[in-house]
C-alpha positions as a Markdown table, in Angstrom:
| # | Residue | x | y | z |
|---|---|---|---|---|
| 1 | Met | 7.0 | -42.1 | -61.0 |
| 2 | Lys | 3.7 | -43.4 | -59.5 |
| 3 | Asn | 5.6 | -46.2 | -57.5 |
| 4 | Asn | 7.9 | -43.5 | -56.1 |
| 5 | Met | 5.0 | -41.4 | -54.8 |
| 6 | Lys | 3.3 | -44.5 | -53.2 |
| 7 | Ala | 6.5 | -45.3 | -51.3 |
| 8 | Lys | 6.7 | -41.8 | -49.9 |
| 9 | Asn | 3.1 | -41.7 | -48.7 |
| 10 | Lys | 3.4 | -45.1 | -46.9 |
| 11 | His | 5.8 | -43.7 | -44.2 |
| 12 | Asn | 4.0 | -40.4 | -43.3 |
| 13 | Gly | 2.4 | -41.4 | -40.0 |
| 14 | Phe | 2.8 | -43.6 | -36.9 |
| 15 | Thr | 1.2 | -47.0 | -36.7 |
| 16 | Met | -1.2 | -47.8 | -33.9 |
| 17 | Met | 1.4 | -50.1 | -32.3 |
| 18 | Glu | 4.0 | -47.2 | -32.2 |
| 19 | Leu | 1.5 | -44.9 | -30.6 |
| 20 | Leu | 0.5 | -47.4 | -28.0 |
| 21 | Ile | 4.2 | -48.0 | -27.1 |
| 22 | Val | 4.8 | -44.2 | -26.7 |
| 23 | Ile | 1.7 | -43.9 | -24.5 |
| 24 | Val | 2.8 | -46.8 | -22.3 |
| 25 | Ile | 6.3 | -45.3 | -21.9 |
| 26 | Leu | 4.8 | -41.9 | -21.0 |
| 27 | Gly | 2.5 | -43.5 | -18.5 |
| 28 | Leu | 5.4 | -45.3 | -16.9 |
| 29 | Leu | 7.4 | -42.1 | -16.7 |
| 30 | Ala | 4.4 | -40.2 | -15.2 |
| 31 | Ser | 3.9 | -42.9 | -12.6 |
| 32 | Leu | 7.5 | -42.6 | -11.5 |
| 33 | Val | 7.7 | -38.8 | -11.5 |
| 34 | Ala | 4.2 | -37.7 | -10.3 |
| 35 | Pro | 4.5 | -39.0 | -6.7 |
| 36 | Lys | 7.8 | -37.2 | -6.1 |
| 37 | Phe | 6.4 | -34.0 | -7.7 |
| 38 | Phe | 3.3 | -34.0 | -5.5 |
| 39 | Asn | 5.4 | -34.6 | -2.4 |
| 40 | Lys | 7.4 | -31.5 | -3.2 |
| 41 | Leu | 4.2 | -29.6 | -3.8 |
| 42 | Gly | 3.1 | -30.1 | -0.1 |
| 43 | Ser | 6.5 | -29.1 | 1.3 |
| 44 | Ala | 6.6 | -26.0 | -1.0 |
| 45 | Ser | 3.3 | -24.9 | 0.5 |
| 46 | Arg | 4.8 | -25.2 | 4.0 |
| 47 | Asp | 7.8 | -23.2 | 2.9 |
| 48 | Ile | 5.6 | -20.5 | 1.5 |
| 49 | Ala | 3.7 | -20.2 | 4.7 |
| 50 | Ala | 6.9 | -20.0 | 6.7 |
| 51 | Ala | 8.2 | -17.3 | 4.3 |
| 52 | Gln | 5.0 | -15.3 | 4.6 |
| 53 | Met | 5.2 | -15.5 | 8.4 |
| 54 | Asn | 8.8 | -14.2 | 8.3 |
| 55 | Ala | 7.5 | -11.2 | 6.3 |
| 56 | Phe | 4.8 | -10.7 | 9.0 |
| 57 | Glu | 7.5 | -10.9 | 11.7 |
| 58 | Thr | 9.5 | -8.1 | 10.1 |
| 59 | Ala | 6.4 | -5.9 | 9.7 |
| 60 | Leu | 5.3 | -6.7 | 13.3 |
| 61 | Asp | 8.7 | -5.6 | 14.6 |
| 62 | Thr | 8.7 | -2.4 | 12.6 |
| 63 | Tyr | 5.2 | -1.7 | 13.9 |
| 64 | Arg | 6.4 | -2.2 | 17.5 |
| 65 | Leu | 9.3 | 0.2 | 16.9 |
| 66 | Asp | 7.0 | 2.9 | 15.7 |
| 67 | Ile | 4.0 | 2.4 | 18.1 |
| 68 | Gly | 5.7 | 0.9 | 21.1 |
| 69 | Thr | 3.5 | -2.3 | 21.2 |
| 70 | Tyr | 2.6 | -5.1 | 18.9 |
| 71 | Pro | -0.7 | -4.7 | 17.1 |
| 72 | Gln | -3.9 | -6.4 | 18.3 |
| 73 | Ser | -4.5 | -7.8 | 14.8 |
| 74 | Leu | -2.5 | -8.3 | 11.6 |
| 75 | Asn | -4.9 | -5.9 | 9.9 |
| 76 | Glu | -3.3 | -3.0 | 11.8 |
| 77 | Leu | -0.2 | -3.6 | 9.7 |
| 78 | Arg | -2.1 | -2.2 | 6.8 |
| 79 | Glu | -4.2 | 0.6 | 8.5 |
| 80 | Ser | -4.5 | 2.1 | 11.9 |
| 81 | Asp | -5.9 | 5.2 | 13.7 |
| 82 | Asn | -2.9 | 5.4 | 16.0 |
| 83 | Pro | -1.2 | 8.8 | 15.5 |
| 84 | Arg | 2.3 | 7.2 | 15.7 |
| 85 | Trp | 1.4 | 4.7 | 12.9 |
| 86 | Asp | 3.8 | 5.1 | 10.0 |
| 87 | Gly | 2.6 | 2.3 | 7.7 |
| 88 | Pro | 1.5 | 0.4 | 5.9 |
| 89 | Tyr | 4.0 | -2.1 | 7.1 |
| 90 | Leu | 3.1 | -4.7 | 4.4 |
| 91 | Pro | 2.9 | -3.9 | 0.7 |
| 92 | Lys | -0.4 | -5.8 | 0.2 |
| 93 | Asn | -3.3 | -7.0 | 2.2 |
| 94 | Ile | -2.8 | -9.8 | 4.6 |
| 95 | Pro | -2.8 | -13.0 | 2.4 |
| 96 | Leu | -4.4 | -16.3 | 3.3 |
| 97 | Asp | -2.1 | -19.2 | 4.0 |
| 98 | Pro | -1.3 | -21.5 | 1.0 |
| 99 | Trp | -4.3 | -23.6 | 1.8 |
| 100 | Gly | -6.8 | -20.7 | 1.8 |
| 101 | Asn | -7.1 | -20.2 | 5.6 |
| 102 | Ser | -6.4 | -17.1 | 7.6 |
| 103 | Tyr | -3.2 | -17.0 | 9.6 |
| 104 | Asn | -3.7 | -17.1 | 13.4 |
| 105 | Tyr | -2.3 | -14.1 | 15.3 |
| 106 | Ser | -2.8 | -13.2 | 19.0 |
| 107 | Gln | -1.2 | -10.6 | 21.1 |
| 108 | Pro | -0.1 | -11.3 | 23.8 |
| 109 | Gly | 1.1 | -14.7 | 22.7 |
| 110 | Asn | 1.5 | -18.1 | 24.3 |
| 111 | Asn | 4.1 | -18.9 | 26.9 |
| 112 | Gly | 5.0 | -15.3 | 27.7 |
| 113 | Glu | 5.8 | -14.4 | 24.1 |
| 114 | Pro | 4.8 | -10.9 | 22.9 |
| 115 | Tyr | 2.6 | -12.5 | 20.1 |
| 116 | Ser | 1.8 | -15.9 | 18.6 |
| 117 | Leu | 1.6 | -16.4 | 14.8 |
| 118 | Phe | 0.8 | -19.7 | 13.2 |
| 119 | Ser | -1.1 | -21.6 | 10.4 |
| 120 | Phe | -3.0 | -24.8 | 11.1 |
| 121 | Gly | -1.6 | -26.4 | 7.9 |
| 122 | Ala | -3.4 | -28.1 | 5.1 |
| 123 | Asp | -6.4 | -29.3 | 7.1 |
| 124 | Gly | -7.1 | -26.0 | 8.8 |
| 125 | Lys | -7.4 | -27.7 | 12.2 |
| 126 | Glu | -5.1 | -27.7 | 15.2 |
| 127 | Gly | -2.5 | -30.5 | 15.3 |
| 128 | Gly | -2.0 | -33.0 | 12.6 |
| 129 | Glu | 0.8 | -34.9 | 10.8 |
| 130 | Gly | 2.6 | -34.2 | 7.5 |
| 131 | Asp | 1.1 | -31.4 | 5.5 |
| 132 | Asn | -1.7 | -31.1 | 8.2 |
| 133 | Arg | 0.9 | -30.3 | 10.9 |
| 134 | Asp | 0.7 | -26.8 | 12.3 |
| 135 | Ile | 3.3 | -24.2 | 11.3 |
| 136 | Ile | 4.2 | -22.1 | 14.3 |
| 137 | His | 6.4 | -19.0 | 13.8 |
| 138 | Lys | 9.0 | -18.6 | 16.5 |
């Protein structure tokens, strides 16, 4: 009976070698998957910024239909003293871009456009490459 109990207790855990092998395998998998995952994270932020600017475009166009002109600032989509204002045109306050910076809006816009709307990207500065590239809403 005692020999039977000793045999059962011997196989209740992992050896140090087995744990090291598992850790090495997990490390190898992480080194293969992590770079691809973090690349997608940057492109997801750019997609979020573009989607938010599309929502702004809809709100800006609705504002223009009610008032007759585009607002001087994005904040007018949430509150205004104009008697023709029928907002709020956005359900929540103006969010920051995915990198924590304010969206840039001007009315009138560049190149004869009625307004300009853009984000400077991850670095918060004009220009740049990759995730730092400006996102301009057209």
